[in-house]
C-alpha positions in Angstrom: 0.1 -0.2 -0.1 1.6 3.4 -1.2 1.7 6.6 1.2 -1.5 8.0 -0.4 -3.4 4.8 0.4 -2.1 4.6 3.5 -3.5 7.9 4.2 -6.7 7.4 3.2 -7.2 4.2 4.7 -6.1 6.0 8.2 -8.5 8.6 7.6 -11.4 6.2 6.7 -10.9 4.0 10.1 -10.4 6.8 12.2 -13.8 7.9 10.7 -15.7 4.8 11.2 -14.2 4.9 15.5 -15.2 8.1 15.9 -18.1 9.2 13.7 -21.5 7.9 14.7 -24.9 9.4 12.9 -28.5 9.1 12.4 -30.1 9.6 8.6 -30.2 13.1 7.7 -28.8 13.8 4.8 -26.9 13.3 1.4 -23.2 14.0 0.9 -20.6 13.5 -1.8 -18.5 10.5 -0.6 -15.6 9.6 -2.5 -15.2 5.6 -3.4 -11.6 4.7 -3.4 -10.2 1.1 -4.9 -6.4 0.6 -3.7 -4.0 -1.6 -5.1 -5.0 -4.8 -3.4 -8.4 -4.0 -4.4 -9.9 -2.7 -1.1 -12.5 -0.1 -1.6 -12.6 2.9 1.1 -14.8 5.5 1.3 -14.4 9.2 2.4 -15.7 12.8 2.4 -12.3 14.7 1.6 -11.5 15.1 -2.0 -7.9 13.2 -2.3 -5.2 15.2 -4.4 -4.8 11.7 -6.5 -7.9 11.0 -8.6 -6.4 7.6 -9.9 -8.8 4.8 -9.1 -11.3 7.4 -7.4 -15.0 7.8 -7.9 -17.4 10.1 -6.5 -20.7 8.7 -5.7 -23.5 10.1 -3.3 -24.3 8.0 -0.4 -27.0 8.5 2.5 -24.8 9.3 5.6 -25.7 10.7 9.0 -25.3 14.0 11.0 -21.8 12.9 12.7 -21.3 12.6 15.9 -17.8 13.2 17.2 -16.0 12.1 20.4 -14.4 14.4 22.3 -12.9 14.2 26.3 -14.5 16.7 28.5 -12.7 19.1 30.8 -15.2 20.6 33.0 -18.9 22.0 33.2 -19.4 25.6 33.3 -23.1 25.8 34.1 -26.2 23.6 33.4 -26.2 23.8 30.0 -22.5 24.9 28.9 -19.5 22.3 28.8 -15.4 23.1 28.0 -13.9 20.5 26.2 -10.1 19.0 27.0 -9.3 21.6 24.0 -11.1 24.8 25.8 -14.0 25.0 23.6 -17.1 25.9 25.1 -20.2 23.7 23.9 -23.8 25.4 24.4 -26.1 22.7 24.8 -28.8 23.3 21.8 -32.6 23.8 22.3 -32.1 24.0 26.2 -31.8 26.4 28.7 -30.8 26.4 32.4 -31.3 28.8 35.0 -28.2 31.0 35.6 -25.5 30.2 38.1 -24.3 33.0 40.6 -21.0 34.9 39.0 -19.4 38.2 39.5 -21.9 39.5 36.2 -25.3 38.3 37.6 -27.1 37.1 40.7 -27.7 33.3 40.8 -31.4 31.7 39.5 -33.6 29.3 41.6 -32.6 25.6 39.8 -28.9 26.8 38.5 -26.9 24.9 40.7 -29.2 21.7 40.8 -28.7 21.7 36.8 -25.4 22.0 37.0 -24.5 19.3 39.6 -26.4 16.9 38.0 -24.9 17.7 34.6 -21.6 17.4 36.4 -22.4 14.0 37.7 -22.7 12.7 34.0 -20.0 14.2 32.0 -17.1 15.6 34.3 -13.8 13.8 32.7 -15.4 11.9 30.7 -15.9 11.6 26.8 -19.0 12.8 25.0 -20.4 12.8 21.3 -21.1 16.0 20.1 -23.9 16.5 17.2 -24.2 19.8 15.6 -27.3 21.1 13.7 -27.7 23.8 10.9 -25.7 26.5 13.0 -22.6 25.6 14.4 -22.4 28.5 16.6 -23.5 31.4 18.3 -23.1 35.1 18.5 -20.5 34.5 21.3 -18.5 32.1 19.5 -19.7 29.3 21.5 -20.2 25.7 19.5 -24.1 24.7 19.5 -24.6 21.3 20.0 -26.7 18.1 21.0 -24.8 16.4 23.8 -24.5 12.2 23.9 -23.3 9.8 26.3 -21.1 6.8 24.8 -24.1 4.7 25.9 -26.7 7.2 23.5 -28.5 9.0 26.6 -29.3 12.5 24.9 -28.1 14.8 27.7 -30.2 18.1 26.2 -33.2 15.8 26.2 -32.5 14.6 29.9 -32.3 18.2 31.3 -35.7 18.8 29.8 -36.9 15.3 31.6 -35.7 15.8 34.8 -37.3 19.1 34.5 -33.7 21.0 35.2 -34.0 23.2 31.8 -36.8 25.1 29.9 -36.8 24.5 25.9 -35.1 27.7 24.0 -35.4 26.8 20.4 -33.7 29.0 17.8 -34.3 28.4 14.4 -32.9 26.9 12.1 -31.7 24.3 14.7 -34.7 22.8 15.0 -33.6 19.0 15.2 -35.3 17.1 18.1 -37.8 20.0 18.4 -41.1 17.7 19.2 -39.2 15.3 21.6 -38.1 18.0 23.8 -41.6 19.4 23.6 -43.1 16.2 24.9 -40.5 15.6 27.8 -41.1 19.0 29.0 -44.6 19.0 28.7 -44.3 15.5 31.2 -41.7 17.2 33.2 -44.4 20.0 34.0 -46.8 17.8 34.5 -45.0 15.5 37.3 -44.1 19.3 38.9 -40.3 18.3 38.5 -37.4 20.4 39.3 -37.7 24.1 38.2 -41.7 23.6 37.4 -42.4 23.6 41.3 -40.1 26.9 41.6 -42.0 29.6 42.8 -40.1 32.1 40.5 -41.1 30.0 37.3 -44.9 29.9 37.6 -47.3 31.3 35.7 -48.1 35.0 36.3 -50.8 37.5 34.9 -49.6 40.0 32.5 -50.2 43.5 34.8 -46.9 41.7 36.9 -44.8 42.2 34.0 -43.4 45.3 35.8 -42.1 43.9 38.9 -38.6 43.9 38.2 -38.3 40.1 37.6 -35.3 39.0 35.7 -34.6 35.9 33.8 -36.5 33.5 31.7 -40.4 33.9 32.8 -44.2 32.8 32.1 -46.9 35.2 31.5 -50.8 34.9 30.5 -52.3 37.3 28.4 -54.9 37.8 25.1 -53.5 39.2 22.0 -55.5 42.0 20.7 -53.5 42.6 17.5 -51.5 41.6 14.9 -48.9 44.4 13.4 -46.5 43.3 10.7 -43.4 45.5 9.9 -40.5 45.1 7.7 -38.4 42.6 9.6 -40.6 41.2 12.5 -44.3 40.7 13.2 -46.0 41.7 16.5 -49.0 40.5 18.8 -50.0 43.4 20.4 -51.4 42.5 24.0 -52.2 46.0 25.3 -50.3 49.5 24.9 -47.5 48.3 26.8 -46.4 44.6 26.1 -46.2 43.0 22.7 -44.8 39.6 21.6 -42.0 40.0 18.8 -41.5 37.0 16.3 -39.1 37.4 13.3 -40.9 37.8 9.7 -38.0 34.8 9.0 -39.8 32.6 11.4 -43.4 33.1 10.9 -43.8 29.9 8.8 -43.0 27.7 11.6 -46.2 29.4 13.4 -50.0 28.9 12.7 -51.7 32.2 11.6 -51.0 34.5 14.4 -54.7 35.4 13.8 -55.1 32.1 15.8 -53.8 33.7 18.9 -56.0 36.8 18.7 -58.9 37.6 21.7 -57.9 34.0 23.3 -55.6 33.5 26.9 -52.1 32.2 25.8 -49.1 31.6 28.0 -45.9 33.4 26.9 -42.5 31.9 28.0 -39.3 33.9 27.2 -37.0 36.9 28.4 -38.5 40.2 28.9 -37.0 43.5 27.3 -37.5 46.9 28.2 -37.2 50.3 26.9 -38.8 52.9 28.8 -42.6 52.0 29.9 -42.9 49.5 27.0 -42.1 45.6 27.3 -41.5 43.2 24.6 -41.1 39.3 24.7 -39.4 37.7 21.8 -40.7 34.3 20.5 -38.7 31.9 18.3 -40.5 29.1 18.1 -44.2 28.4 18.8 -43.3 26.3 21.9 -43.2 29.6 23.6 -46.8 30.7 23.1 -49.4 28.0 24.9 -53.1 28.4 24.0 -54.7 28.1 27.4 
């Protein structure tokens, strides 16, 4: 076996050992026949095209194995290479730091995640966008036995859904897990600070992820966003790029709904940005 074939064989065996996947998409794969007739496959275009065919195989969303260095908080881990990984689709309460106070349930989420993966190896699976604005990698995190830690945080009531398009994988499974944990009053769902409140309490100064009930009265569409107007002080904002994920917004008008998310305030006006229909619940 010459050096080129040896390198390609090593690459192929490395991929086989480190990558696990689920059927998701098609990709361009190169089929290589070495001098002894052995057939190899790679997703890298080799420099030497002799005895090489390009083909299309049904491949999987790669899961790569990485060692974990530490757990930062309930939804962020740090790999041995010091890369921060933000768990996709979930959000856990904040832990206390010099920048912000702690929130109920934050320590419990971090402690649980620590018990699962500290000084172990995990598989990372990416969705459509791999990084956020803080340059953290975004991933679904799996134990070697297949346990989906993002999902388990929801099942345990240690996190709440935070789906941000275009990363929509597992959204339905996450929704079912959250509904079950909420029904059983697990974790954060029994904490007083996370109970649903009437909309007239929005000015109370509460911070972090919140739940309010209100009745939208009007739909107002603008260039980049569409708004569900609840009253002259409070509105729900949805990016127009995300509207296709929602039912017609008129569905929510004059009906009691629960809104889940973070509140922003400008002067005496309040806004809750919603990016996925799981944050708007008809009551």
